[in-house]
Backbone as XML, in Angstrom:
<?xml version="1.0"?>
<chain id="A" units="angstrom">
  <residue number="1" name="MET">
    <atom name="N" x="0.862" y="-1.287" z="0.019"/>
    <atom name="CA" x="0.076" y="0.041" z="-0.033"/>
    <atom name="C" x="0.840" y="1.245" z="-0.005"/>
  </residue>
  <residue number="2" name="GLU">
    <atom name="N" x="0.855" y="2.056" z="-1.082"/>
    <atom name="CA" x="1.666" y="3.130" z="-1.103"/>
    <atom name="C" x="0.732" y="4.361" z="-0.830"/>
  </residue>
  <residue number="3" name="PRO">
    <atom name="N" x="1.351" y="5.343" z="-0.071"/>
    <atom name="CA" x="0.788" y="6.563" z="0.296"/>
    <atom name="C" x="0.240" y="7.429" z="-0.943"/>
  </residue>
  <residue number="4" name="ASN">
    <atom name="N" x="1.049" y="7.279" z="-1.955"/>
    <atom name="CA" x="0.540" y="7.984" z="-3.322"/>
    <atom name="C" x="-0.670" y="7.456" z="-3.904"/>
  </residue>
  <residue number="5" name="TYR">
    <atom name="N" x="-0.931" y="6.176" z="-3.682"/>
    <atom name="CA" x="-2.157" y="5.606" z="-4.196"/>
    <atom name="C" x="-3.317" y="6.074" z="-3.355"/>
  </residue>
  <residue number="6" name="LEU">
    <atom name="N" x="-3.237" y="6.267" z="-2.156"/>
    <atom name="CA" x="-4.362" y="6.737" z="-1.290"/>
    <atom name="C" x="-4.590" y="8.152" z="-1.559"/>
  </residue>
  <residue number="7" name="THR">
    <atom name="N" x="-3.541" y="9.036" z="-1.792"/>
    <atom name="CA" x="-3.677" y="10.424" z="-2.161"/>
    <atom name="C" x="-4.368" y="10.525" z="-3.482"/>
  </residue>
  <residue number="8" name="PHE">
    <atom name="N" x="-3.974" y="9.735" z="-4.456"/>
    <atom name="CA" x="-4.634" y="9.886" z="-5.728"/>
    <atom name="C" x="-6.041" y="9.460" z="-5.737"/>
  </residue>
  <residue number="9" name="THR">
    <atom name="N" x="-6.305" y="8.491" z="-4.876"/>
    <atom name="CA" x="-7.821" y="7.968" z="-4.764"/>
    <atom name="C" x="-8.575" y="9.201" z="-4.069"/>
  </residue>
  <residue number="10" name="VAL">
    <atom name="N" x="-8.066" y="9.772" z="-3.000"/>
    <atom name="CA" x="-8.773" y="10.741" z="-2.328"/>
    <atom name="C" x="-8.929" y="12.074" z="-3.264"/>
  </residue>
  <residue number="11" name="LYS">
    <atom name="N" x="-8.016" y="12.384" z="-3.906"/>
    <atom name="CA" x="-8.133" y="13.577" z="-4.921"/>
    <atom name="C" x="-9.144" y="13.215" z="-5.964"/>
  </residue>
  <residue number="12" name="PHE">
    <atom name="N" x="-9.126" y="11.925" z="-6.513"/>
    <atom name="CA" x="-10.156" y="11.514" z="-7.538"/>
    <atom name="C" x="-11.479" y="11.693" z="-7.001"/>
  </residue>
  <residue number="13" name="VAL">
    <atom name="N" x="-11.766" y="11.163" z="-5.781"/>
    <atom name="CA" x="-13.085" y="11.163" z="-5.288"/>
    <atom name="C" x="-13.589" y="12.635" z="-5.145"/>
  </residue>
  <residue number="14" name="ILE">
    <atom name="N" x="-12.596" y="13.475" z="-4.463"/>
    <atom name="CA" x="-12.961" y="14.875" z="-4.283"/>
    <atom name="C" x="-13.371" y="15.577" z="-5.601"/>
  </residue>
  <residue number="15" name="ILE">
    <atom name="N" x="-12.632" y="15.275" z="-6.671"/>
    <atom name="CA" x="-12.848" y="15.831" z="-7.944"/>
    <atom name="C" x="-14.308" y="15.437" z="-8.377"/>
  </residue>
  <residue number="16" name="ILE">
    <atom name="N" x="-14.655" y="14.121" z="-8.232"/>
    <atom name="CA" x="-15.970" y="13.568" z="-8.742"/>
    <atom name="C" x="-17.017" y="14.282" z="-7.832"/>
  </residue>
  <residue number="17" name="VAL">
    <atom name="N" x="-16.822" y="14.308" z="-6.503"/>
    <atom name="CA" x="-17.855" y="14.950" z="-5.697"/>
    <atom name="C" x="-18.038" y="16.469" z="-6.129"/>
  </residue>
  <residue number="18" name="TYR">
    <atom name="N" x="-16.987" y="17.196" z="-6.267"/>
    <atom name="CA" x="-16.984" y="18.545" z="-6.561"/>
    <atom name="C" x="-17.747" y="18.741" z="-7.852"/>
  </residue>
  <residue number="19" name="HIS">
    <atom name="N" x="-17.416" y="17.871" z="-8.908"/>
    <atom name="CA" x="-18.042" y="17.938" z="-10.247"/>
    <atom name="C" x="-19.590" y="17.781" z="-10.057"/>
  </residue>
  <residue number="20" name="GLU">
    <atom name="N" x="-20.108" y="16.586" z="-9.256"/>
    <atom name="CA" x="-21.400" y="16.408" z="-9.100"/>
    <atom name="C" x="-22.161" y="17.547" z="-8.439"/>
  </residue>
  <residue number="21" name="VAL">
    <atom name="N" x="-21.448" y="18.229" z="-7.443"/>
    <atom name="CA" x="-22.053" y="19.356" z="-6.814"/>
    <atom name="C" x="-22.275" y="20.464" z="-7.680"/>
  </residue>
  <residue number="22" name="LYS">
    <atom name="N" x="-21.303" y="20.657" z="-8.445"/>
    <atom name="CA" x="-21.424" y="21.813" z="-9.418"/>
    <atom name="C" x="-22.476" y="21.525" z="-10.467"/>
  </residue>
  <residue number="23" name="ILE">
    <atom name="N" x="-22.698" y="20.223" z="-10.835"/>
    <atom name="CA" x="-23.787" y="19.981" z="-11.925"/>
    <atom name="C" x="-25.142" y="20.215" z="-11.151"/>
  </residue>
  <residue number="24" name="MET">
    <atom name="N" x="-25.279" y="19.790" z="-9.932"/>
    <atom name="CA" x="-26.517" y="20.031" z="-9.120"/>
    <atom name="C" x="-26.847" y="21.538" z="-8.988"/>
  </residue>
  <residue number="25" name="GLN">
    <atom name="N" x="-25.699" y="22.245" z="-8.585"/>
    <atom name="CA" x="-26.018" y="23.664" z="-8.398"/>
    <atom name="C" x="-26.485" y="24.314" z="-9.578"/>
  </residue>
  <residue number="26" name="ILE">
    <atom name="N" x="-25.896" y="23.899" z="-10.894"/>
    <atom name="CA" x="-26.299" y="24.449" z="-12.075"/>
    <atom name="C" x="-27.819" y="24.131" z="-12.483"/>
  </residue>
  <residue number="27" name="LYS">
    <atom name="N" x="-28.145" y="22.746" z="-12.047"/>
    <atom name="CA" x="-29.467" y="22.464" z="-12.347"/>
    <atom name="C" x="-30.427" y="23.111" z="-11.449"/>
  </residue>
  <residue number="28" name="CYS">
    <atom name="N" x="-30.138" y="23.323" z="-10.226"/>
    <atom name="CA" x="-31.059" y="24.071" z="-9.233"/>
    <atom name="C" x="-31.101" y="25.528" z="-9.720"/>
  </residue>
  <residue number="29" name="THR">
    <atom name="N" x="-30.003" y="26.082" z="-10.046"/>
    <atom name="CA" x="-29.890" y="27.531" z="-10.395"/>
    <atom name="C" x="-30.779" y="27.738" z="-11.683"/>
  </residue>
  <residue number="30" name="GLY">
    <atom name="N" x="-30.756" y="26.741" z="-12.674"/>
    <atom name="CA" x="-31.302" y="26.881" z="-13.943"/>
    <atom name="C" x="-32.859" y="26.616" z="-13.790"/>
  </residue>
  <residue number="31" name="GLY">
    <atom name="N" x="-33.280" y="25.813" z="-12.711"/>
    <atom name="CA" x="-34.720" y="25.472" z="-12.415"/>
    <atom name="C" x="-35.223" y="26.341" z="-11.482"/>
  </residue>
  <residue number="32" name="THR">
    <atom name="N" x="-34.892" y="26.091" z="-10.122"/>
    <atom name="CA" x="-35.376" y="26.846" z="-8.996"/>
    <atom name="C" x="-34.309" y="27.404" z="-8.104"/>
  </residue>
  <residue number="33" name="LYS">
    <atom name="N" x="-34.551" y="28.547" z="-7.624"/>
    <atom name="CA" x="-33.629" y="29.124" z="-6.620"/>
    <atom name="C" x="-33.981" y="28.916" z="-5.226"/>
  </residue>
  <residue number="34" name="ASN">
    <atom name="N" x="-35.164" y="28.093" z="-5.108"/>
    <atom name="CA" x="-35.625" y="27.857" z="-3.664"/>
    <atom name="C" x="-34.695" y="26.910" z="-2.956"/>
  </residue>
  <residue number="35" name="GLN">
    <atom name="N" x="-34.004" y="25.944" z="-3.776"/>
    <atom name="CA" x="-33.116" y="25.020" z="-3.104"/>
    <atom name="C" x="-32.129" y="25.589" z="-2.088"/>
  </residue>
  <residue number="36" name="LYS">
    <atom name="N" x="-31.628" y="26.710" z="-2.451"/>
    <atom name="CA" x="-30.771" y="27.332" z="-1.582"/>
    <atom name="C" x="-31.299" y="28.172" z="-0.564"/>
  </residue>
</chain>
Protein backbone atom coordinates (compact mmCIF):
# COMPACT_ATOMS: atom_id res chain seq x y z
CA MET A 1 0.00 0.00 0.00
CA GLU A 2 1.67 3.21 -1.14
CA PRO A 3 0.65 6.59 0.29
CA ASN A 4 0.63 8.00 -3.24
CA TYR A 5 -2.17 5.60 -4.20
CA LEU A 6 -4.29 6.77 -1.25
CA THR A 7 -3.66 10.42 -2.07
CA PHE A 8 -4.58 9.86 -5.72
CA THR A 9 -7.79 8.05 -4.73
CA VAL A 10 -8.79 10.83 -2.33
CA LYS A 11 -8.11 13.51 -4.95
CA PHE A 12 -10.08 11.54 -7.56
CA VAL A 13 -13.08 11.18 -5.23
CA ILE A 14 -12.96 14.87 -4.29
CA ILE A 15 -12.90 15.86 -7.97
CA ILE A 16 -15.92 13.63 -8.73
CA VAL A 17 -17.89 14.93 -5.74
CA TYR A 18 -17.02 18.54 -6.59
CA HIS A 19 -18.10 17.98 -10.20
CA GLU A 20 -21.41 16.39 -9.10
CA VAL A 21 -22.11 19.29 -6.72
CA LYS A 22 -21.38 21.80 -9.46
CA ILE A 23 -23.79 20.01 -11.83
CA MET A 24 -26.50 19.95 -9.14
CA GLN A 25 -25.95 23.66 -8.44
CA ILE A 26 -26.29 24.46 -12.15
CA LYS A 27 -29.51 22.41 -12.36
CA CYS A 28 -30.95 24.06 -9.24
CA THR A 29 -29.98 27.53 -10.44
CA GLY A 30 -31.39 26.87 -13.91
CA GLY A 31 -34.66 25.47 -12.51
CA THR A 32 -35.46 26.88 -9.09
CA LYS A 33 -33.58 29.12 -6.70
CA ASN A 34 -35.61 27.84 -3.73
CA GLN A 35 -33.13 25.00 -3.16
CA LYS A 36 -30.65 27.37 -1.53
